[in-house]
N, C-alpha and C positions, 0 to 999 in steps of 0.2 A: 803721690799726687803730682801731676805735671804742673809746672808753674803756669799761672794764668788760667787755671780751671777751677770750677766750683769744688770746694772741699766736701760740702754736703748739701743736699736739697731735702728738706724735711717737709712732708706734706701733711699738715694738720688742719687743712681747710674744712669748713663745715660741709656736710654731705648735702646732696640735692634735696633730700627730704627736709632738711632744716630750712632751706629757702622756701619750699612749699608751705611748711608749717608757719613760717614767719609771715608770708603773704596772706594766708588764710586768717591768721590771728589779727593781722593789721587791718584787713578789710572788714573784720567782724566788730572791731572796737569803735567807740565813738569818743572823739573824732578819729577818723581813719588815719592810719600811719603805717609806714614800712621802714624798718631801721636803715639808716643811711649807708651802712657798710655794704648793702646789696647794690648800691649804685656802681660798684667797682668790679664789674666783669671786664673781660678784655676790651669790649667796645666802650664801656664807660670809662675805663682807665685811659684809653686813647683820646677820648673826648676831653677828659680833664687835662691832659697834657696840652691840648689845643687851647683850652681856657687859660692856662698859665701864660700863653704867649699873646693874649689879647691886649689891645691898648688900654681898655677900661680896667683890666684886672691888675691892679698895682701890686698885689700881694707878692707874687713870685719875683718880679724884677727888684722890688724893694728889699726883700729878704736876701736875695742873691748879692746885692750891693753891700748890705750889712755884713754878710759872711765874708766877702772878699776883703773888706776893710778890717774886720775884727778876728779873722781866723788865726793869726799868730797869737793874739792875746788869749783866745779860746784854747789853743793848743798848749800854751804855758800852764793854764789852769788844769787841763786834763792830764798832762804829763806823758811820759814815754810808755810804750808797749801797752797801750790801752786796749780794752775789749769794747768795741763800739757797736751798740745795738740800735738800729733805726726802726722805729715803729711807724708803719704805714709808709713804706719806702718809695712806692711809686716807681718813677724812672731812675731813682738814685742819682739825680743830677746835683743836688745841693751838697750831698755828702762828699763829693769829689773835692770840693774846695777845702773841706775840713781834713780829708785824708791827705791832701797835698801838704797841709800845714803841720800835721801831727808828727811827732817824733817816733819813728819805728812802730806804727800801730800794728798790733798782733793779729787782730781778727775784726772782720766786719760782718755783722749778722743782720741783714735786712729782713724785716717781717712785713708781709703784705698778703692780702686776701686774694689778689688776682693772680692765679697760678702761672699762666704762661707769660704774663707781663713781668712777673717777678723773676722767673727763670731767665728771661732774655736780659733784663736789666742787671741782674746779679752776675751773669756770665760776662757781660761787658765790663763791669767793674773788676772782676777777676782777671780779665785779659789785660786791663790797663794798669793794674797794681799786682804784678806777679808775685811779689814777696808777701802778700796779704792773704791770710786764710779767710775765704768768703764762705759763710755758712748761711744759706738762704732758708727761711722758714715761712712756708705758706700757712698762714693762720690769721685769725681775727686778732689784730693788734690791740684791740681794746681789752683783751684778757692777757695781761703780762705773764700770768702763770704758765702760758704756753711755752715760755722759754726758761722757766724757773729752774728746771733740773738739767738744763743743757750745759755740758762741759765745754767751755770755750778756752782756747789756748791763750797764753799770755799772763803775765803776773802783774800787769799794770792795773790802773783804775778801770772799773767797769762803768761805762757811761751810756746813758740813753740819749738818743737824738730824735727829736720829735718836731720837725720843721713844718712850715706851711700853714700855721695856725689851725692845724687839724684838731688841736685840743679844744678849739671853739665849737666843734661839732658835738661835743659832749655837754650835757647839762652840768652846771657847776658842781653838784654833788657827785655826778659820775666822773668829772675831771679829777676831783679830790680822790675818789676811790681808785681811779686809774693810776694817779701819781703814787698813791700808797702802794699799789701793786708793783709799780716800777721800783720804788724804794726797797722793797723786799728783795727783788732779784738783783738789784745793783749792789747791795751790801752796804756796810757802814762807811766805806770810803767812796761810795758811788756818787756820780754826778748826773745831772740831767740838763740837757741843752734844748730849750723849747722855744719855738717861734710862736709869737702871740700877736694877733691883729689888734690894733688900738682903736679906741672910740674916736670918731671923727665926724666930719660933715656928712649927714645922711645922704646928700646928693651924690657924693663920691661913692658911698656904699651901694646906692641904688644902681648906678651905672655899672659897677663892678659885677653885679649879679643879674643884670639885665642887658647884656651886651648887644650892640646893634646887629652883629652877625648872626645872633641866635644860637651860638654854640652852647651857652649855658642852658638854654631851653631844650636843646637836643640831649644834653647830659641828663637833665631831669626826666625827660620823657623816655630815655633809654631804659630806665627802670621798668616802665610798663612794657616796653618792647621786649625786655628780658623775660618778663612774666609770660608774654606770648610765646617767645622762642622756647623757653625751657619747660614751661608748665602747660603749654597748649591752651592758654586762656583764650576765651572769646571776648575780645574787647576791641573797640575802635579807637586807635590812637588819635585820629583826627578830631575826636570829641574831647580831647584834653588839651590844656594849655599850661605852660610854665607860669608860675605866679610867685614872685619873690619880692619881699619888702622888708624894711627895717622897722623893728618894734622898739621904740626908744624907752618904753617902760621897763623892759627887761634887758635892753642892750644887746639885741641879737637880730641878725637877718633870719627870716623864716622863709622856707622854700616849700612850695606845694605843686602838685599836679591838680589843676582845677577843671572840673567837668563843665563843659559848655552846653550840655543838653541832659535831659533825663535819659538814663541808659541802664542797661542790665549787663553786668560783667560776670562771666562764669569762669571759675578757676577750680580745677580738680573736682568737677561735678557739683560744686556749690555756686549758687547764684547770689549776686549782691545788687540791689537796686540803688543806684547812685543818682542823686537829684542834680538838676542844673544848678551850678554855682557851688556845689559841694566840693571840698578840697581834701586831697589825700596828702598828708604831710610826709615829706621825704628827708628834710634836713634842716637843722639850725646851724647858725654860725655866730657864736657869742663873741662880742668885742669887750675888751677890758682896758682900764687904765693900768699903767705900770704898777701903781700901789695895789690895785685890786688883785692883779695876778700874783704879786709877791705874797699878799695875804693868803691867797688860795694855796700857793705852794707851801707856806708855813703850816697851814692846817693839815697838809698831807705829810708833814714830817721833814720838809726840806728847809734849808736856810738859803735865802737869796744871797748870792755872791757877787754877781755882776749882771748888768743889763746894757744892751747896745740898741740904739734907735737910729733912724734916718733923720736928715735935717728937717723934714716936714712932719716928723712924728706920726707917720702913717703906720709904722710896724715896729715890733721890738723882738729881740732875741734875748732870752734869759738863761743864765747859768745858775743852777740850783745845786746844793750839795746836801747829801743825806746827813 
């Protein structure tokens, strides 16, 4: 293998028929919903990267600042020659800070559902870290069993990296199940580095998910645009609006595509009457206190070892050990 090239690219992504079936099932249920993993096609992934740079979206810059400050301490906990698996890797920007700090990391395995976005990002990491084996896995990161049987080089600790508060997109029970799955593949010495958004002023949260430039709205509605592109659906995007708000009762942001008119949507030969004001759920983003997330990690079989936060207590990064 030439230095600076991908060691392997494994394509385990869901088939086209799975997207169709998920859309049909989601439009058939009450209330209507489509799993948030389908937000991340190539266009959706590109829009999310734009969101990360928005002034209202504090999450990315705050987590980056924490990583820059704490990466040496994280690296000491992880140890040399580690096998680093990133779940939902996106553009693989944050992991570079960690890779720079780690002692002789053996392998980096990014897992993401957006095929071409993953291939490009993983290839860039491979080029910038030529001594690192980069094994890209195109798969649904919420199912850690996808990488359970994958032999990874290196004798160091196997560590999962899950930044960006993506764990907040999972229901608490799903988050526990996900972490349990990670614990299985990480092994008895395994570690988990998780970015977790903290509970805060609802006004700050509202602005973060309803930016003035409308990029988050475009991200939400791109899911419906994808249904049109890939499934040939008959629907009018102009009749939907992005709708996001904080639900303090359950501690989460809820994101919907809201219909602004009575309309008929047809997908794969099936028609669905959607009423004015009806909402199609596309994503949640749970917020936690430090103690709440540590308790969740313990329920999944992890021991909280360390946590780092920013001065304003907007965000946290946790290191858990199996």
